[in-house]
N, C-alpha and C positions, 0 to 999 in steps of 0.2 A: 452462521454468516456469513458473507460472501466480502470478501476483500479482494482492490481492486489498487493495483499498481497503474498509477497514470503515469507515461511519458512517453517521449516519440523513442524511448531504446538506447536512449546517451550512455556511456559509462555510470552515470548519478543514477540513472533509472535501473540500469541494472545490481547496481549494487542496494537499492532500495529493497529488489525484489531478495537478492541475498539475504536479509534482516529481514524480510518480512517470512521467510522460510524458517531461517532461525529461532526467530522468535516462536514459531509455533512447533518449533522442535521443541523448542525448552517448557512448550505450557504440554506435552506429551500426550495429544490427543484430544485433550480437552475441551480443546472450542472447535468444534463440528466447524471446519472452513472448509471455502474452495478460494483461492487464488485467481484471477485471470490479470490476464498485461490490458493494456489500453492506450494503443500506441498510434492511432489512427490521429492524423490532426484535428479533424473534424467533430470526432469522438470528444477529444481533450476539453476542442471550444465549446462542446453542446454540453459538458459538464462546467465551465464555468471555471478552471482551471487556468490561471492564467500564468501561474507558478511551475516549472517543474523540478525533479518528480512529486506526484501526490500519492497519496496513498487514499482510501476511500474503504468507509466502512459502513457495506448495508446501504449505500449508496447514497451516506454523507461524507462529506470530505474530513478529514480528520487531522492530514498533513500536507503542508503545500509549500514546496520551494526551499523546506530542507531533505537531507539525507537523513529517516529514524534511527538513532540507535536503538538494536537490538531492545536492551533495559523500557524504553522507552513502548516501542510496539508490544512488548508482553504486558504492562500493564494497559493499552489499550484496549489490547482486544481480551484484555482478562474482564475490563468494565464491559465489554461491547453485548 
């Protein structure tokens, strides 16, 4: 699974990235995942993200404009 944290690197984006990592820790490695940060403005626009932060799973935007909590991300990653 490829997880992308999309945003310009603001505090909200950093919190989202922290929550993504915490969610993956809770899954104890059951989710084979790589996490990438997408911070370049043109890459954000190319993905069609209008509101940051956003989280994409395998190229599909799953969360946009909110800081997802850890439980929300765990559920998301379990079903991906």
